[in-house]
N, C-alpha and C positions, 0 to 999 in steps of 0.2 A: 458349489456341485452344479445347483439351478440354474445358474449362467452359461456354466460351463457346455451342457446340456443340448442349451437352448442353441447355443454357439453350435455348433458342432452339430444336432440339424440343423441350422441353417443352412450350415457349411456343404453340408450332400446333396441338400436338395437346391443351391442355388450361383456356391461359389464353385460348387466339384464342377459340375459342367461346367462352365465356362473356362475353369481352368486345363481341361480336358478339349476342347476346343483354339483355345488357345497353345496346346501343345500339338496337337492336329499341324497348326499353323506353321511349330514353330519347325518341324519333325522336312514336311515339304520345306521348305522353307533352306535348311540343311543338304536338305537332297539334294534341291537347286542348284546351290554352291558347291557342292561337290563334285555336281557335272559340267559346272560352269568351270572350275579351275581344268579340270581334266582334260576339254574343249578346247581349252585356252593351250595346255600344254599342247595338246597333240597340233593345233597351229604354228610353236614357236617348232616346234620338228620337224612340222613339213616345208617349216620356211629354213629350216637349216637344209634342212636339203636338199631343196629344187635353189631356193638361192635368187626369188625371183622378185623385181620390187611391187608390178600392180600385185599379183597373187597375193601379195604378204599384202597389199594394203586392200585388196579387197577380203581377205580373211580377220582382219583386227579392225575394221572398220565396223562389222557388224556383232562381235567382239567386245566391243569395250560400251559398244549399246548396251548391249545385254548386260554383261557385268553389271552395266548403270543404272539399271532396270532393276536388279537383284539386290544391290545398296537398297536404293528408295525401298523394297517390299520389307525389307531385315529394319530400314528406320522406323518406317508405318510399324513393322509389329514394337519394337522397343515404347514408340510413345501411344501406344497404343495400351502396352500392357496391363502397365500400374493404375491410371486411371478404373477402367475398369473393375480390378480388382478392389482399388480404394472404394469408391461407391459404393460396390456392393457392402460390403462389412459397414459402411458409417451408414448406408440405408438400413442396415440391421442396430446399431448403436441407439440411433436418434428415434428409434421405436418409443423407445423406455418416454413416460410420463413427464420427468424431470430435464430432461433432451431438448430444446429446440431442433429443427434442422439444419442439419450439417452441409458445407454446400465444399467443394473439393476445389482448388485451380491450382494446375498443374505445375502453371509456370509464375505464379505469384510467392510473395514471401514478405517477412516481415523486414519491416529496410533497417536499414540499418541503427540509425539513432533511436529506433526502439528500442535494438537491443540494448546497445549500451548505456541507454536509461535504467537496465535492470539492477548495475551497481556494480554483476557480478564479475561481469570482463570490464577490465580499461581501455582496452586496446580492439582492432580490427582493423591494420592493414589490406587486407582480403579475401571479402566479403559476396557470400553464393549463399543465393538462399530461393528454394525451389517447393514445391509440394506443400501450398497456402491450406488448413482449411482454413471453416470459421464457421462460427454456433454457436452457442449458447447452451448453459449447465444452470440452470432453476433461473432465478432472473441475476446472473453472472455473464454476461459476452463471452469470446476468446479467441482467438486465435493460433495456430500452430502454423510452424511449416519445420523442415529439415535444412540447417545450418553447415555450411562449410565454412569456418573464422579461421585465419592466421594471422600471423603478426612477425614482421621483420625482427630478426635473432639480434640480440642485440651483441654475441660475440662472436656469430658467424655469419658469414653473405650468402643467409638464405630465408627462406621465410620458415617460421614453425607454428604449428597448431594452435593455434589458440582452445579450440570448440570444433566438435564435432558431433551431429545430435540435431535433436530435436527442442528448441526450444517453442513455449506456449504463454501467451498475456494471457491478464485474466483480469475484469475491470467490474470493480466492488459500485461505482459508480456510486459512493459518496464525493460530498466536496467535504464532509469533516473531518477526514481522515490524513493526519499529514504522520510526517516521520517511517521509518520501517526498520526492517525486520534484512541479515544477511545470514544467508545459510548457507557453511561450504563444508566439504569434504572433506574432514583430518588428513586421511592416506595426500591430496596434494594441496598441503598447507606450503609447502615451499615457493607452491609454484603460483598462490595465487595474494603474494604477501603484495600487491601495487593494491589487490582490490579491498583489502587489509584499510589499510592506507587511507583510502579515496573516503570508505567507508568513517573514517575517525574523524576526515576535515566536516563529515554534515552529524557529528556526535554518537557517533556509535560506539558503541565499548561493548566487551565481549562479556555474555550473560552464561551463568550454568543453573542457578534459581528457574523452578518452576518448570525444567526439561528431565526428562525421564533418565536415571544413570545412563543405562543403555544405547540411548539418543545421542547423550554427549560425547559418548565414543566417540562415536562417527560422525560427527559435526560436530565443526566449530560455529558458532551461533554469537551473532551479532547483534545487536537492540539502540535506536535514540533510549531519552529519557522518558518520551511522552506514546511510550509505544507497553501499553497494555497486552503480556504475553498470553498469556491462561488466555482470553479474551480472541487472538487470532491461533496462537502452535497451541493448539489444544492439544491433551495426551495422548485423545483418537487419530486426530492426524499426525502426531509423531509415530504414534505406535502402527499407520497404518502407511509413513515411509521411512518405517525401518521393513516393515511385508516386500514393500516392494524392493528394497535395495535386496534382502532375503533372497528375494527371488531369484534374480540374480545370479548370487552367490551361488546358489544350489546348483545353478544351470552352468555354471562355472563359467559366465561372464567379464569378461569386466566393463562393468557400466557403471558412472556416480547418475547421483543428483543432486543439482542445487536451487535456491531456491530464494526468492528474495518478494520481499513487500515494501514498496516505494511509494507515498502520497491516493494511497487508492486505491495501485494497478499490485496480484501477482504475476511473478516472474518464477518459471521452472525451467531452467535446463537439466537434459538428461542427453547423457554420452550414451554413443553407437558404433557401436566394433564392427557392425558389417551395418552394409544397405540392407535395405528390408524391402522386401516385392522389389526387388530390378529384376527385370527379367536378361536371363541367360542364355547366349543363342545353345551353347554346345553345353546343357545338361535340361536334368527334366523340370519341367517348373511348381507339377503338381504336387505341393506338399502344405498338409494341412496346419504341420509345426512352425512353418511360416509366418502362413496365413494366419493361426491363433496369435502369436507373439504380437502380428504388428496390433488385434482386436486385442490385446489385455494391453498394450503398451496404453493408447490411445482411451482403457475403459482406466488402469489407474491415474491416468493423468484428470482424467473427466472425478474420479473420485473426487481426488483432493480438495479436488475445485470446487464440487459439492461442499464437502466436511468446511471447507473453509467459508463458504455463502451460507451455509445454514450460523454459521459463532457470529457471522455479521449477519 
């Protein structure tokens, strides 16, 4: 509750005024766009009525230039919206003494090779990454970004989604860690048979001991023989992941979480059922709930890293 109160206060003081400013820009753009469409329609009707080529040319050249200018203004609005809001949220989060400075790169992303190194997914025929965030939780550096990953279907001539959401990598910075853990949502078991088989090839086997019964209900967990489950996947961490999952179920959201630890690095994949903080030209963008959800997701992911860092 304390964290919610502090964030709500920060939102009211810093984020809400910025959202109002961006909302004013959006409304001006909508009005300009509407006026442009009206003027263009008038030019078309005038040309139909008088049918004089030189007049049409004199009308459509400035109209085309004006529409290009409006399109440019809209593009700038889209490019500036998310970085401004994300930057403010990250400024709030990294004020915590457990965090280093967070950096945001709208065009940055985690390379495909690192994504596949997680062993969570095995294919990525189409790989799109954006909105890279880098930082440090206690002693653990991390990076996360939004991903859209698709693969060619084995039965249909199309691309099917492999993963769409937030992907995070944390580094324990320990050279003595080997082997791994793979945690997959039980509800997605039929789609992840290749991941299970690939993990078996490096010695991974299904485990049930040292796991909470409710955790085992929702997640299939695999580990290599040289991993001590209690040292990495603690009961507190299991409860934290279950709390994360329950939060989205109560919000009626179709989201799942995947996790793996491979050779000293932790990988977390969180599916998204909608884009967060993506502006719409024709909808009001002032929403505490949307900003809060982004804050909550980053906060829960970093909380998982904090728990893991304490255990290691």
